[in-house]
Every structure is written in structure tokens, then in C-alpha cells.
C-alpha positions, 0 to 999 in steps of 0.5 A, spaced: 500 499 499 502 506 498 505 512 503 499 514 507 496 507 507 495 507 514 491 513 515 487 511 509 486 504 514 485 507 521 480 513 516 476 508 514 476 504 521 473 512 523 468 513 519 466 506 520 464 507 527 462 514 527 456 511 521 455 505 525 455 507 531 455 515 532 448 513 527 445 507 527 447 506 535 448 512 539 443 518 535 437 513 539 440 517 544 438 524 543 433 522 540 428 517 545 426 523 549 423 526 542 420 520 540 417 520 548 414 526 547 411 525 540 409 518 540 407 513 545 413 510 547 415 509 554 421 509 558 419 501 559 418 501 551 425 505 550 429 501 554 426 495 550 428 498 543 435 499 546 436 491 549 434 489 542 440 494 539 444 490 543 441 483 541 443 485 535 450 487 536 450 480 540 450 476 534 454 480 530 459 479 535 456 471 535 457 471 526 464 475 527 467 469 533 464 464 528 468 466 522 476 464 520 475 468 512 478 475 512 474 476 506 468 473 508 468 478 514 471 484 509 464 482 505 460 483 511 463 490 514 461 492 507 453 490 508 455 492 516 455 499 512 448 499 508 445 496 514 447 502 518 444 507 513 437 503 511 435 501 519 437 508 520 432 511 515 426 506 516 426 508 522 422 515 520 417 510 516 413 507 522 410 508 528 410 500 530 414 498 536 415 491 533 417 495 527 421 499 531 425 493 535 426 489 528 430 496 526 433 496 532 436 489 532 439 490 525 441 497 527 445 493 532 448 488 527 451 494 523 454 495 529 458 489 530 461 490 522 465 497 525 466 495 532 469 487 531 470 486 524 473 493 522 477 492 528 479 486 526 481 488 519 485 493 522 489 489 527 491 484 521 493 489 517 497 493 521 500 487 524 502 484 516 504 490 515 510 490 521 505 496 524 504 498 532 498 493 533 494 499 537 487 500 536 486 507 540 485 511 532 480 507 530 476 507 537 476 514 537 471 513 531 466 511 537 467 519 541 466 522 534 461 519 533 457 521 539 459 528 538 456 528 531 450 524 533 449 530 539 450 536 534 446 533 529 440 533 534 441 539 537 442 543 530 436 539 527 432 541 534 433 548 533 430 547 526 424 545 529 424 538 526 420 532 528 423 525 530 421 523 523 425 528 519 431 528 524 432 520 522 431 521 516 437 525 515 441 521 519 440 516 514 442 521 509 448 523 513 450 516 514 450 515 507 456 520 506 459 517 511 459 510 509 462 513 503 469 513 505 469 507 510 466 504 504 472 506 499 478 506 505 478 499 508 483 495 504 481 488 502 485 482 505 491 481 502 497 476 503 502 478 509 508 483 507 514 480 506 512 473 507 511 474 515 507 469 519 502 471 525 502 466 531 497 466 535 498 466 542 491 462 546 490 464 552 488 461 559 482 458 561 483 462 567 485 469 563 479 468 559 474 466 565 476 473 568 477 477 562 470 475 560 466 477 567 470 483 568 468 485 560 461 483 562 462 488 568 463 494 563 457 492 558 453 493 565 456 499 566 457 502 559 450 501 557 446 504 563 449 512 562 450 510 553 443 510 553 439 514 557 444 520 560 439 525 555 434 522 559 437 523 566 439 529 564 432 531 561 429 528 568 433 533 573 430 540 575 432 546 572 436 541 566 430 540 561 433 540 555 440 540 556 441 533 555 444 533 549 450 538 550 451 533 556 451 528 551 456 532 547 462 533 553 461 525 553 463 524 545 468 530 546 471 527 552 471 520 549 475 522 542 482 523 545 481 519 550 482 512 547 488 514 544 491 517 551 490 510 554 494 506 549 499 511 552 498 509 559 498 502 557 505 503 554 507 505 562 502 501 567 501 494 562 494 493 559 490 490 565 493 496 569 490 501 563 484 497 564 483 497 572 484 505 573 479 506 566 474 501 570 476 506 576 474 513 573 468 510 570 465 508 576 466 515 578 463 517 571 456 514 572 454 515 580 455 523 579 449 524 576 446 520 582 450 524 587 447 531 585 441 534 580 446 540 578 449 541 571 456 541 574 455 534 577 452 531 570 458 534 566 463 531 570 460 525 570 459 525 562 466 527 561 469 521 565 464 516 563 466 519 556 474 519 558 474 511 559 467 507 557 471 506 549 478 506 552 475 500 556 473 497 549 479 499 545 484 495 550 481 489 552 480 488 544 487 491 543 490 485 548 484 480 544 488 483 538 495 481 541 492 474 543 490 472 537 493 476 531 492 471 526 485 471 527 483 477 532 476 476 531 476 470 534 477 472 542 474 479 540 467 476 538 468 472 545 469 478 550 464 482 546 459 476 547 459 476 555 459 484 554 453 484 549 449 480 555 449 485 558 447 490 554 442 486 552 438 486 560 441 492 563 436 497 559 430 493 559 432 493 568 433 500 567 426 501 564 423 498 569 427 501 575 426 508 572 418 506 571 418 504 579 422 509 582 420 515 577 428 517 576 434 513 574 438 514 580 437 506 583 439 504 576 446 509 576 448 506 583 447 500 581 451 500 575 457 503 579 457 497 583 457 492 578 463 496 575 466 496 583 466 488 582 469 489 574 476 493 577 476 487 583 477 482 577 481 486 573 486 487 579 486 480 581 487 477 574 493 482 573 497 480 580 495 472 579 495 470 572 502 469 567 499 471 560 496 477 564 504 479 567 507 477 559 501 481 556 502 487 560 510 486 558 509 487 552 511 479 550 507 476 547 509 475 539 505 477 534 509 476 528 514 470 526 521 471 526 524 477 523 517 481 523 518 486 527 513 492 529 514 499 526 512 504 532 509 508 527 
């Protein structure tokens, strides 16, 4: 690939994230209060739609984990881009809850294309071309997607567009985002210089602990990610400010993933992951401690700076364990993450309906993240595979296939 090829590959991933995560997934968060105002959708129904979206993501993760052909993954990645645009636009065409549910499921499938298939394709390309196997730049697209969704919702709301028009315009914008994501992601090619990528399967203890910890991360992630706008809009004196808090979350996430790569170089992956978990607890519970705007903004900034860092660190570790087939372990870990994301929104909607607010749900999410932090720390200090990962000792290529630092 010509000079600048690495930048184009990474940008393809970034644009895929803005489309599949920002438009197909996260646009639902700022649109949820408007849909509740202008349609018959209530808190429980909104929670179930979010849960079904994550069920689609979970099914996509199952597919990603079962595939071995990079060519097939590449084709499904492109199919996911199309699905993201179509499922977004079709939301404007109905008010039937079951059709919304189907469309949110399909949108969830599309997120697996950017989160897993694109991540696997990019990791494989980086390692085959002897580049540092880090995914921070790719996952910065999630933060950019949140920023995109928040700004688009804010602008469209200011223009007086109703919920149907907003979904329609998001689909058109998504079509433009999909073009570079489609064109710049290279089809899989043979390894550069004949290097061989050797897998390093982790032991059962490492896998079990990581699955449990990532389940906790999925639970902690989904409550704020889905309901932050509704949570803020319910606070006294803060009605209408949820979109701005959501924007702060996205702005904090954009540079954070690359910073977590730097932290991991100093502390090891699990040290960085434990720190990210601990800080995310503060981001989740701050809005539960006070109804003021400042706690909401600080919580959103902390949450945004950590949640995607957790994802990036975990999936980077998975890629280093399986550089030849990176989506294999990525998919398994995402199953645990996705199972939490299915149950948590529905439970959150139920708790919010019973309690008249989201405070109890935030405290529960914080408690789950405390457990996840403890699991990561136990793994860091008791497992040999974890120690080798932290020291950067796991080989990622055959003899003589050193990695460039760029």
C-alpha cells in the first residue's frame, strides 16, 4: 500500500465508527426524549428498544467470533455499512413498536461491523505491515460518533424538526460517512515480507476473568450511554440540556482512547484497564449524587474519557493474543459485553418507572463496575498470561517481523 496507507486504513475505521456507532447506535440516545414526547413510546418501551439493539450487536459478535475467512469478514463489514444507513432511515417510516424493535436489532448488527469486523481487519493489516498493533485511533471514532450525533440532534432540534425528519436526515448524513469507510478499508492481502502471525491463546483463568470483567464493563457502559440525555432532562432546572451533556461525553472520548494507549505502555494493559474502570465508576455515579449541571458535566466527561478506553484496551489485548485471527477472541469478549447490554437497559427502564427516576439504576451500575475493577486487579497480579501481556512479551509475528513504531 502506498505512503499514507496506514492513515487511510485507520480513517476508514473511524468513519465506520461514526456511521455505525454514532448514527446507527448513539443517535437513539438524544432522540429518545423527543420520541417519548411525540409518540406513544414510554420508558419501558425505550429501554427494551435499547436492549434489542444490543441483542443485534450480540448476534453480530457471534458471527464475528465464528468466522475465519478475512475475505468474508471484509464483505460483511461492507454489508454492515449499508445496514447502518438503511436501518436508520427506516426508523422514520413507522410508529409500530415491533418494527422499531426490528430496525434497532438490525442497527445493532451493523455496530458489530465497525466495532469487531473493522477492528479485526485493521489489527490484521497493522501487524501484517509491521506497524504497532494499537486500536486507539480506530476507537476514537466512537467518541466522534457521539459528538456527531449530539451536534446533529441539537441542530435539528433547533430547526424544529420532528423525530421523523431527524431520523431521515441522519440516514442521509450516514450515507456520506459510509463512502470513505467503504473505499478506504483495504481488502485482505497476504502478509508483508512473508511474515507469519502466530496466535497466543490465553489460559482458561485469563479468559474467564476477562469475560466476567468485560461483562461488568458492558453493564456500566450501557446505562449512561443509553439514558444520559433522559437522565439530565429529568433533573430540576436542566430540561433541554441533556444533548449538551451528551456532547461533552463524546468530546471527552475522542482523545481519551489514544491517551489510554500511552497509559498502557507505562502501566501495562491491565493496569490501564483497572484505572479506566475505577474512573468510570465516578463518571456513572456523579449524576446520582447531585442534580446540578456541574456533576452531570463532570460525570459525562469522566464517563466519556473511560468507557471507550475500556473497550479499546480489552480488544487490543484480544488482538495481541490472536493476531492471525483477531476477531476470534474479540467476538467472545464482546458476547459477555453484549449480554450485559441486553439486560441492563430493560432493567434500567423498569427501575426508572418504579422509582420515578434513574438514580437507583446509576448506583447499581456503579456497583457492578466496582466488581469489574476487582476482577481486573486479581487477574493482573495472579496470571502469567496477564503478566506477559503487561510486559509486552507476547509475540505478534514470526521471526524477524518486528513492529514499526508508527
